[in-house]
C-alpha positions as CSV (number, residue, x, y, z in Angstrom):
1,M,0.0,0.0,0.0
2,V,2.7,2.5,1.0
3,F,4.8,1.8,-2.1
4,N,1.8,2.1,-4.4
5,H,0.8,5.4,-2.9
6,A,4.4,6.6,-3.2
7,A,4.6,5.6,-6.8
8,E,1.4,7.3,-7.8
9,L,2.2,10.5,-5.8
10,T,5.6,10.6,-7.6
11,K,3.7,10.5,-10.9
12,L,1.7,13.4,-9.8
13,G,4.9,15.4,-9.3
14,H,5.5,15.0,-5.6
15,A,8.7,14.0,-3.9
16,V,8.1,11.1,-1.4
17,D,10.2,9.6,1.3
18,C,9.1,6.2,2.8
19,W,10.2,5.2,6.3
20,F,9.8,1.8,7.7
21,L,10.7,0.3,11.1
22,D,14.1,-1.0,10.0
23,D,15.0,2.5,8.6
24,I,14.3,4.2,11.9
25,L,14.7,1.7,14.8
26,K,17.6,-0.7,14.3
27,E,17.0,-2.5,17.6
28,P,14.3,-1.9,20.3
29,R,16.0,-0.9,23.5
30,K,13.3,-2.5,25.7
31,G,12.4,-5.5,23.7
32,K,9.7,-6.3,21.1
33,R,6.8,-5.6,23.5
34,F,7.5,-1.9,23.5
35,E,8.7,-1.7,19.9
36,A,5.7,0.2,18.6
37,R,6.0,3.1,21.1
38,Q,9.8,3.3,20.6
39,F,9.3,3.4,16.8
40,A,6.7,6.2,17.1
41,K,9.1,8.3,19.3
42,A,12.0,7.7,16.9
43,V,9.9,8.8,13.9
44,S,8.8,11.9,15.8
45,R,12.4,12.8,16.6
46,K,13.5,12.3,13.0
47,I,10.8,14.7,11.7
48,Q,11.7,17.3,14.3
49,E,15.3,17.2,13.2
50,Q,14.4,18.3,9.7
51,P,11.1,20.3,10.0
52,A,11.6,22.2,6.7
53,K,12.2,19.1,4.6
54,F,8.5,18.0,4.3
55,D,5.3,19.9,3.5
56,V,3.3,17.1,5.1
57,V,3.9,13.8,6.9
58,N,1.6,10.8,6.6
59,L,1.9,8.5,9.6
60,H,0.0,5.2,9.9
61,A,-1.9,4.4,13.1
62,P,-0.8,4.0,15.8
63,W,2.7,5.3,15.0
64,G,1.7,8.9,14.7
65,C,0.9,9.1,18.4
66,A,4.3,10.5,19.5
67,Y,4.6,13.1,16.7
68,G,1.0,14.2,17.2
69,E,1.5,14.6,20.9
70,W,4.7,16.6,20.5
71,R,3.1,18.8,17.8
72,R,0.1,19.5,20.0
73,K,2.4,20.6,22.9
74,N,4.5,22.7,20.5
75,P,2.0,24.5,18.3
76,G,4.5,27.1,17.0
77,S,7.2,24.6,16.0
78,G,6.9,25.0,12.3
79,T,6.9,21.3,11.8
80,P,4.8,19.8,8.9
81,P,1.1,18.9,9.5
82,Y,0.3,15.3,10.4
83,V,-2.1,13.3,8.3
84,L,-3.1,10.0,9.8
85,T,-3.7,6.9,7.8
86,M,-5.8,4.2,9.6
87,Q,-6.9,0.9,8.2
88,G,-9.7,0.0,10.6
89,S,-11.3,0.4,14.0
90,E,-9.7,-1.1,17.1
91,E,-13.1,-1.0,18.8
92,R,-14.5,-3.3,16.1
93,Y,-11.6,-5.7,16.5
94,V,-12.0,-5.8,20.3
95,E,-15.7,-6.5,20.0
96,A,-15.3,-9.2,17.4
97,M,-12.5,-11.0,19.2
98,R,-14.3,-10.7,22.6
99,S,-17.2,-12.6,21.1
100,E,-14.9,-15.2,19.6
101,D,-13.1,-15.6,23.0
102,R,-16.5,-16.6,24.5
103,K,-16.7,-19.4,22.0
104,G,-13.1,-20.5,22.6
105,R,-12.1,-19.4,19.2
106,A,-9.7,-16.5,20.0
107,W,-6.1,-17.6,20.2
108,N,-4.7,-14.6,22.1
109,F,-7.6,-12.6,23.6
110,G,-7.8,-13.6,27.2
111,W,-8.2,-11.0,29.9
112,K,-4.4,-10.4,30.1
113,N,-4.2,-9.7,26.4
114,R,-7.3,-7.5,26.5
115,L,-5.8,-5.5,29.4
116,W,-2.5,-5.0,27.6
117,H,-4.4,-3.9,24.5
118,R,-6.4,-1.4,26.5
119,I,-3.5,0.2,28.4
120,Y,-0.9,0.1,25.6
121,H,-2.1,-0.4,22.0
122,Q,-5.5,1.4,22.4
123,R,-3.9,4.4,24.1
124,M,-1.5,4.7,21.2
125,Y,-4.4,4.6,18.7
126,D,-6.3,7.1,20.8
127,A,-3.4,9.6,20.8
128,A,-2.6,9.0,17.1
129,I,-6.2,9.8,16.2
130,E,-6.8,12.7,18.6
131,T,-3.7,14.6,17.6
132,A,-4.0,14.2,13.8
133,D,-4.5,17.3,11.8
134,Y,-6.3,15.3,9.1
135,G,-7.0,11.6,8.5
136,A,-7.5,9.1,5.7
137,V,-9.4,6.0,6.8
138,A,-9.7,2.8,4.7
139,N,-13.2,1.8,5.7
140,R,-16.4,3.8,6.4
141,E,-17.1,2.4,9.8
142,A,-13.7,3.3,11.2
143,W,-14.0,6.8,9.6
144,I,-17.3,7.5,11.3
145,C,-16.2,6.0,14.6
146,A,-13.1,8.3,14.6
147,E,-15.3,11.3,14.0
148,L,-17.8,10.5,16.7
149,K,-15.5,9.1,19.4
150,Y,-12.8,11.7,19.1
151,G,-14.9,14.7,18.2
152,K,-13.4,15.3,14.8
153,K,-15.2,18.0,12.8
154,P,-16.6,17.0,9.4
155,G,-14.0,17.4,6.7
156,R,-11.1,16.5,9.0
157,F,-11.2,12.7,8.4
158,W,-11.9,11.2,5.0
159,Y,-12.8,7.8,3.7
160,V,-9.9,6.8,1.4
161,P,-10.1,3.1,0.3
162,N,-7.2,0.9,-0.6
163,G,-6.5,0.2,-4.2
164,T,-5.4,-2.5,-6.5
165,E,-2.7,-2.8,-9.2
166,E,-3.3,-2.9,-12.9
167,Q,-1.7,-6.3,-13.3
168,F,-4.7,-8.0,-11.6
169,F,-7.1,-7.0,-14.3
170,I,-7.0,-10.2,-16.3
171,A,-9.4,-11.9,-18.8
172,R,-11.1,-14.8,-17.1
173,E,-13.1,-17.8,-18.5
174,Y,-16.1,-18.9,-16.6
175,R,-16.7,-22.6,-17.0
176,E,-20.3,-23.9,-17.2
177,S,-19.4,-27.0,-15.1
178,A,-19.4,-26.7,-11.3
179,A,-16.5,-24.7,-10.0
180,C,-14.2,-26.7,-7.8
181,K,-11.2,-24.5,-7.0
182,L,-11.7,-22.3,-4.0
183,L,-9.2,-19.8,-2.8
184,F,-8.5,-18.1,0.5
185,V,-5.6,-15.6,0.7
186,G,-4.5,-14.2,4.1
187,T,-2.5,-14.8,7.2
188,W,-3.9,-17.7,9.2
189,L,-5.4,-15.8,12.1
190,D,-8.5,-16.2,14.2
191,R,-9.8,-12.8,13.2
192,K,-9.7,-13.9,9.6
193,G,-12.6,-16.3,10.3
194,V,-10.6,-19.4,9.7
195,Y,-12.7,-21.6,12.0
196,Y,-15.8,-20.8,9.8
197,L,-13.8,-21.4,6.7
198,A,-12.8,-24.8,7.9
199,E,-16.4,-25.7,8.9
200,A,-17.9,-24.5,5.7
201,F,-15.3,-26.3,3.5
202,G,-16.0,-29.5,5.4
203,A,-19.7,-29.2,4.5
204,V,-19.0,-28.2,0.9
205,A,-16.6,-31.0,0.3
206,K,-19.1,-33.6,1.3
207,K,-21.5,-32.4,-1.5
208,F,-18.7,-31.7,-4.0
209,P,-16.0,-34.3,-3.4
210,E,-14.0,-33.0,-6.3
211,C,-13.8,-29.5,-4.7
212,R,-10.4,-28.2,-3.6
213,L,-9.4,-25.3,-1.3
214,T,-6.1,-23.4,-1.5
215,V,-5.0,-21.5,1.6
216,A,-2.4,-19.0,0.4
217,G,-0.2,-16.5,2.2
218,S,-0.9,-18.2,5.6
219,S,2.5,-17.5,7.0
220,V,2.3,-20.8,8.8
221,G,2.9,-24.4,7.7
222,S,0.5,-26.9,6.3
223,E,0.2,-28.8,9.5
224,E,-0.9,-25.7,11.5
225,V,-3.6,-24.9,8.9
226,K,-5.0,-28.3,8.3
227,K,-5.5,-29.1,12.0
228,L,-8.6,-26.9,11.9
229,F,-10.2,-29.0,9.1
230,A,-12.0,-32.3,9.5
231,A,-9.6,-35.2,8.9
232,E,-11.6,-36.5,6.0
233,V,-11.2,-33.3,3.9
234,R,-7.6,-32.4,4.7
235,A,-6.3,-34.0,1.6
236,Q,-8.4,-31.5,-0.4
237,V,-6.7,-28.5,1.2
238,E,-3.5,-27.1,-0.3
239,V,-1.4,-24.7,1.8
240,I,1.0,-22.2,0.3
241,P,2.5,-20.3,3.3
242,F,4.2,-17.6,1.2
243,V,3.2,-16.2,-2.2
244,K,5.7,-14.1,-4.1
245,R,4.3,-10.9,-5.5
246,E,5.1,-12.0,-9.1
247,D,3.1,-15.2,-8.6
248,A,0.0,-13.5,-7.2
249,V,-1.8,-12.9,-10.6
250,A,-1.4,-16.6,-11.6
251,L,-2.7,-17.7,-8.2
252,Y,-6.0,-15.8,-8.7
253,A,-6.2,-16.9,-12.3
254,A,-5.9,-20.6,-11.3
255,H,-8.9,-20.6,-9.0
256,D,-12.7,-20.2,-9.5
257,V,-14.1,-18.6,-6.3
258,F,-12.6,-16.4,-3.6
259,V,-13.8,-17.2,-0.1
260,F,-12.9,-14.6,2.6
261,P,-14.9,-15.0,5.9
262,S,-12.9,-12.5,7.9
263,L,-14.5,-11.2,11.1
264,V,-12.9,-7.7,11.0
265,E,-10.7,-5.9,8.4
266,G,-9.6,-2.5,7.3
267,M,-9.9,-3.0,3.6
268,P,-8.1,-6.2,2.6
269,L,-5.9,-5.9,-0.5
270,T,-6.5,-9.6,-1.3
271,L,-10.2,-9.1,-1.7
272,L,-9.6,-6.2,-4.1
273,E,-7.1,-8.2,-6.1
274,A,-9.5,-11.1,-6.4
275,M,-12.3,-8.9,-7.6
276,A,-10.0,-7.2,-10.1
277,S,-9.1,-10.6,-11.5
278,G,-12.8,-11.2,-12.1
279,M,-13.3,-13.8,-9.4
280,P,-16.7,-14.2,-7.8
281,V,-16.3,-13.5,-4.1
282,V,-18.0,-14.8,-1.0
283,T,-17.2,-12.7,2.0
284,T,-18.6,-11.2,5.2
285,N,-21.0,-8.3,5.7
286,T,-18.7,-6.4,8.0
287,C,-16.3,-3.5,7.9
288,G,-14.0,-3.3,4.9
289,M,-15.7,-5.9,2.8
290,A,-19.1,-4.3,2.8
291,D,-17.6,-1.1,1.6
292,V,-16.8,-2.6,-1.8
293,V,-19.0,-5.7,-2.1
294,E,-22.7,-5.2,-2.9
295,H,-24.7,-8.3,-2.1
296,E,-25.9,-10.2,-5.2
297,V,-24.4,-7.5,-7.5
298,N,-20.6,-8.0,-7.4
299,G,-20.3,-10.7,-4.8
300,L,-22.2,-12.5,-2.0
301,L,-22.2,-11.2,1.6
302,V,-22.9,-13.4,4.6
303,P,-23.0,-12.6,8.3
304,P,-19.6,-12.9,10.0
305,A,-19.1,-16.0,12.2
306,D,-21.8,-18.0,10.4
307,A,-20.5,-21.2,8.9
308,E,-23.9,-22.4,7.8
309,Q,-24.7,-19.3,5.6
310,L,-21.1,-19.2,4.4
311,T,-21.6,-22.8,3.2
312,E,-24.9,-22.0,1.4
313,A,-23.3,-19.0,-0.4
314,V,-20.3,-21.0,-1.5
315,E,-22.5,-23.8,-2.8
316,R,-24.6,-21.4,-4.8
317,V,-21.6,-20.0,-6.6
318,I,-20.1,-23.5,-7.2
319,R,-23.3,-24.7,-8.8
320,S,-24.0,-21.8,-11.2
321,G,-21.7,-20.7,-14.0
322,D,-24.0,-17.9,-14.8
323,L,-23.8,-16.5,-11.2
324,R,-20.0,-16.8,-11.2
325,R,-19.8,-14.9,-14.5
326,R,-22.3,-12.2,-13.4
327,L,-20.6,-11.6,-10.1
328,G,-17.1,-11.9,-11.4
329,L,-17.6,-9.4,-14.2
330,A,-19.3,-6.9,-12.0
331,A,-16.5,-7.3,-9.4
332,Q,-13.9,-6.5,-12.0
333,E,-15.9,-3.5,-13.2
334,T,-16.2,-2.2,-9.6
335,M,-12.4,-2.4,-9.1
336,R,-11.9,-0.1,-12.1
337,R,-12.8,2.6,-9.6
338,Y,-10.3,1.3,-7.1
339,T,-7.0,1.5,-8.9
340,W,-4.1,3.0,-7.0
341,A,-4.0,5.9,-9.4
342,K,-7.6,6.9,-8.5
343,V,-7.5,6.3,-4.7
344,T,-4.1,8.1,-4.4
345,Q,-5.7,11.2,-5.9
346,Q,-8.1,11.1,-3.0
347,L,-5.2,10.8,-0.6
348,E,-3.5,13.8,-2.3
349,D,-6.6,15.8,-1.7
350,V,-6.4,15.2,2.0
351,F,-2.7,16.2,2.0
352,K,-3.6,19.4,0.2
353,L,-6.2,20.3,2.9
354,A,-3.5,19.8,5.6
355,V,-0.9,21.9,3.8
356,A,-3.4,24.7,3.0
357,E,-4.4,24.9,6.6
358,Q,-0.8,25.0,7.8
359,G,-0.2,27.9,5.4
360,R,-3.1,29.8,6.9
361,I,-1.8,29.2,10.4
362,R,1.6,30.5,9.5
363,T,0.3,33.6,8.0
């Protein structure tokens, strides 16, 4: 996302520097647990050392917290305005995973984890949002939540979706026979709805024994992934822990249906890529996905954490070549509005607002 924004901003005539953790913080002084806060402070110091170099700084949540706090305490410093980028709502994440924890389906969300999140991570997010001059938020729910919770005036925070690369817009053939190659792309995490994916695929595989599921980009090995699936369907699951960027287009092209039952997201790039490739998608009616998927128009939406309805939706798409074609073509057409070139222009507009206000304050 950062590199694509930078590339498009450069095409628009801007000079862009990209900083990542390894560029700023060579080694955390207090261990990995406090790395996020140390990184935020180091970024703030680096900006303060060269205040005239940049017209605007774009810091991703929660790492803008230290710079925002410093800038608020030093209003006449002459440092560049701070534009926040935020993918999603921490409040939604907490609510979703609290519910999953009650079911025994949250891997790391017991009371100690929730307490640490509340006193450390959430406080960083709070400060990053409260002190931002302007903000670009990747889904509408988080955008509205930020305005209401933090008292941001209308026009300060903007909905700026993620985008997709031109390489994913491929021609696709839609076979009339039942589709049998399903694809899930994402890190193998509880919040990605993996329990419900495993349950749904177990039910689908009983009706369609020839059906196969690929889990790609899991970041964990085959054994870790397959243990969630019923023993009788594990042979029908292929796991690709890591996908090279140059292989991503071929991965989407080789499959028929994209299944993404995530419980909470910002705006997942894999969903946008699948839709750009003309894949019919089955995903959840929650933040991030519902911003781009219109039910029965360019995809199918099901309630999150509902394996039964996920199963029914997947089976519908498997059975009908006409439905796959209709949803897939509409998905690809939708993504024409979500190219990086187009969404970066929206981000540029937010930067312009911040820079213009800074100029008014200085004069």
